[in-house]
C-alpha positions as CSV (number, residue, x, y, z in Angstrom):
1,X,-0.1,-0.1,0.0
2,X,2.8,2.5,1.0
3,X,4.7,1.6,-2.2
4,X,1.6,2.2,-4.3
5,X,0.9,5.6,-2.8
6,X,4.5,6.7,-3.2
7,X,4.5,5.6,-6.8
8,X,1.1,7.5,-7.7
9,X,2.6,10.7,-6.0
10,X,5.6,10.5,-8.3
11,X,3.5,9.8,-11.4
12,X,1.3,13.1,-10.3
13,X,4.6,15.1,-10.1
14,X,5.7,14.0,-13.5
15,X,2.4,14.8,-15.3
16,X,2.1,18.1,-13.5
17,X,5.4,19.1,-14.8
18,X,4.8,18.2,-18.4
19,X,1.4,19.8,-18.4
20,X,3.1,23.1,-17.3
21,X,5.8,22.7,-19.8
22,X,3.3,22.0,-22.6
23,X,1.5,25.4,-21.7
24,X,4.7,27.1,-22.5
25,X,5.5,28.3,-18.9
26,X,8.9,30.1,-18.4
27,X,12.1,28.0,-18.0
28,X,12.4,29.4,-14.2
29,X,8.8,28.1,-13.3
30,X,9.5,24.8,-14.8
31,X,12.8,24.6,-13.0
32,X,10.9,25.2,-9.7
33,X,8.7,22.3,-10.1
34,X,11.7,20.2,-11.6
35,X,13.6,20.9,-8.4
36,X,10.4,19.6,-6.4
37,X,10.4,16.5,-8.3
38,X,13.8,15.9,-7.8
39,X,13.4,16.2,-4.2
40,X,10.4,13.8,-4.3
41,X,12.5,11.1,-5.9
42,X,15.2,11.4,-3.3
43,X,12.7,11.2,-0.6
44,X,11.0,8.2,-2.3
45,X,14.3,6.4,-2.8
46,X,15.1,6.7,0.7
47,X,11.8,5.1,1.6
48,X,12.5,2.0,-0.6
49,X,14.3,0.0,2.0
50,X,11.3,0.6,4.4
51,X,8.8,-0.8,2.0
52,X,9.7,-4.6,2.9
53,X,8.6,-6.1,-0.6
54,X,8.0,-9.8,-0.9
55,X,11.4,-10.3,-2.8
56,X,14.6,-8.5,-3.9
57,X,13.6,-8.5,-7.6
58,X,10.4,-6.4,-6.8
59,X,12.5,-3.8,-4.9
60,X,15.1,-3.6,-8.0
61,X,12.0,-3.0,-10.3
62,X,10.6,-0.2,-8.0
63,X,13.9,1.5,-7.9
64,X,14.5,1.1,-11.6
65,X,11.3,2.6,-12.3
66,X,11.9,5.7,-10.5
67,X,15.3,6.1,-12.2
68,X,13.7,5.6,-15.8
69,X,10.9,8.1,-14.8
70,X,13.5,10.6,-14.0
71,X,15.7,10.1,-16.8
72,X,12.7,10.5,-19.3
73,X,11.5,13.7,-17.5
74,X,15.0,15.0,-17.9
75,X,15.5,14.2,-21.4
76,X,12.1,15.9,-22.3
77,X,12.7,18.9,-20.3
78,X,16.2,19.5,-21.9
79,X,14.8,19.1,-25.5
80,X,11.9,21.4,-24.9
81,X,12.2,24.6,-27.2
82,X,12.4,27.9,-25.5
83,X,8.7,29.3,-24.7
84,X,7.6,32.2,-26.8
85,X,7.1,34.7,-24.1
86,X,5.7,37.4,-26.3
87,X,2.5,35.3,-26.2
88,X,2.0,35.3,-22.6
89,X,-1.0,37.6,-21.3
90,X,1.7,39.7,-19.6
91,X,4.4,40.1,-22.4
92,X,7.9,41.0,-21.7
93,X,9.1,44.6,-22.1
94,X,12.7,46.2,-21.6
95,X,13.8,49.8,-21.7
96,X,17.4,50.8,-21.3
97,X,18.9,54.4,-21.3
98,X,22.5,55.9,-21.1
99,X,22.4,58.8,-18.7
100,X,24.2,61.9,-19.1
101,X,27.1,60.6,-16.7
102,X,27.5,57.5,-19.1
103,X,25.8,55.2,-16.6
104,X,23.5,52.5,-18.5
105,X,20.2,51.9,-16.8
106,X,18.0,49.0,-17.7
107,X,14.7,47.6,-16.6
108,X,13.5,44.0,-17.8
109,X,10.0,43.2,-16.7
110,X,6.6,42.1,-17.8
111,X,3.6,44.0,-18.6
112,X,0.5,43.3,-17.1
113,X,-2.6,45.0,-18.0
114,X,-5.5,46.6,-15.9
115,X,-8.5,45.0,-17.6
116,X,-10.9,46.8,-15.5
117,X,-9.2,45.8,-12.2
118,X,-8.2,48.3,-9.4
119,X,-4.6,48.9,-8.3
120,X,-4.2,48.6,-4.5
121,X,-7.1,46.3,-4.3
122,X,-6.9,43.6,-7.2
123,X,-3.5,44.4,-8.4
124,X,-0.3,45.8,-6.5
125,X,-2.3,45.4,-3.5
126,X,-1.4,48.0,-0.9
127,X,0.9,46.8,1.9
128,X,2.0,43.5,0.2
129,X,5.2,42.7,-1.5
130,X,4.9,42.9,-5.2
131,X,7.2,41.8,-7.9
132,X,6.4,44.9,-9.8
133,X,5.1,43.3,-12.8
134,X,4.3,39.7,-13.9
135,X,5.8,36.4,-14.4
136,X,9.7,36.7,-13.2
137,X,10.8,39.1,-11.0
138,X,11.6,42.6,-12.7
139,X,15.3,43.1,-13.1
140,X,17.0,46.7,-12.4
141,X,20.5,46.9,-14.0
142,X,23.0,49.6,-13.6
143,X,26.5,49.6,-15.3
144,X,28.2,51.8,-12.6
145,X,27.9,52.5,-8.9
146,X,24.9,55.1,-8.4
147,X,22.9,56.7,-5.8
148,X,19.2,56.2,-5.5
149,X,17.3,59.1,-4.3
150,X,20.6,60.0,-2.7
151,X,21.3,56.5,-1.4
152,X,24.3,54.2,-2.8
153,X,23.7,51.2,-4.7
154,X,26.7,49.2,-6.4
155,X,26.8,48.5,-10.1
156,X,25.1,45.2,-11.0
157,X,21.7,43.5,-11.2
158,X,18.8,43.8,-8.8
159,X,15.4,42.3,-8.4
160,X,13.0,45.3,-8.2
161,X,10.1,44.7,-5.7
162,X,7.9,47.1,-4.4
163,X,5.4,47.4,-1.5
164,X,2.5,49.7,-2.7
165,X,0.6,52.0,-0.5
166,X,-1.9,54.8,-0.9
167,X,0.2,57.4,0.4
168,X,3.7,56.1,-0.1
169,X,5.4,53.0,-2.0
170,X,8.7,51.2,-0.6
171,X,11.0,50.4,-3.6
172,X,13.4,47.4,-2.9
173,X,16.3,46.6,-4.8
174,X,17.1,43.0,-3.8
175,X,20.4,41.0,-4.7
176,X,18.7,38.0,-6.1
177,X,17.1,38.8,-9.3
178,X,17.1,35.5,-11.1
179,X,13.7,34.3,-9.8
180,X,10.1,33.6,-10.5
181,X,8.0,36.6,-9.1
182,X,8.3,36.7,-5.2
183,X,9.3,33.2,-4.9
184,X,11.9,33.0,-2.0
185,X,12.2,36.5,-1.6
186,X,14.4,37.3,1.5
187,X,14.6,40.7,3.1
188,X,18.1,39.9,4.3
189,X,19.2,39.9,0.8
190,X,17.9,43.6,0.2
191,X,20.7,45.7,-1.1
192,X,18.6,49.1,-0.6
193,X,15.1,50.3,0.2
194,X,13.9,53.6,-0.4
195,X,10.5,55.1,0.0
196,X,8.6,57.5,-2.3
197,X,5.4,59.4,-2.7
198,X,3.0,58.4,-5.7
199,X,1.5,60.7,-7.9
200,X,-1.8,60.7,-9.8
201,X,-1.9,61.1,-13.5
202,X,-4.5,62.6,-15.9
203,X,-4.2,59.9,-18.5
204,X,-4.6,56.1,-17.5
205,X,-1.9,53.7,-18.6
206,X,-3.5,50.3,-19.4
207,X,-0.3,48.4,-19.4
208,X,2.3,48.6,-16.6
209,X,5.0,50.7,-18.1
210,X,8.7,51.8,-17.2
211,X,10.4,54.9,-18.5
212,X,13.8,56.1,-17.8
213,X,14.7,59.6,-18.7
214,X,18.4,60.8,-19.6
215,X,18.4,62.9,-16.4
216,X,18.1,59.6,-14.6
217,X,14.4,59.6,-13.4
218,X,13.0,56.5,-13.4
219,X,9.0,56.1,-13.5
220,X,6.5,53.2,-13.3
221,X,3.2,54.2,-14.8
222,X,0.1,51.9,-14.4
223,X,-3.5,53.2,-14.3
224,X,-3.5,56.6,-13.1
225,X,-0.6,56.0,-10.6
226,X,2.9,57.1,-11.3
227,X,6.0,56.2,-9.1
228,X,9.3,57.8,-9.8
229,X,13.0,57.5,-8.3
230,X,16.2,59.3,-9.2
231,X,19.3,57.5,-10.5
232,X,22.5,59.7,-10.2
């Protein structure tokens, strides 16, 4: 009975992973589930000696089945062509600008749309950590050491997270940038936090959009909300 339950659990993981890959999820989210499968296999393999099968042949077949499934999944995952991110509901976007002092600033992100939803309630919920976009975490990159609203930040890549609020937004530059959304976000890895005041625009922006001016002003616009900070 224990053996059957363990085997069914493994099958569920494999099917679920293939289903997600077939739906063209990103490499990062597939890698996350792949890691979970890997852990499941390790745990199940450790359980084998406790299952007490009727004979050694049954135990060998059981372990071999686990290994074959693992190898099959690995081969399929590696041969899967890269997903077309442009077909996502929140497509990718990137903005890059060279500032007057020579610093190159870029933002690599995904653009969610309002679709009748309300910022602060349905999207970018007030008081909660947000990936500042959709899909993978938004990546903020600078080619030189800079100051963000007067606070030092070393050259490099950062995950750009925010905590939206009605009267103020916390903007977070986190050292771990290569991740899916807020997955595994750790405050201890924050390189810098600043607090800014949002402003209200006359014209609404349907798709979340970042703009970078040569002066170093970086602006996030979505709906009638605009949030900005200065890079020097």
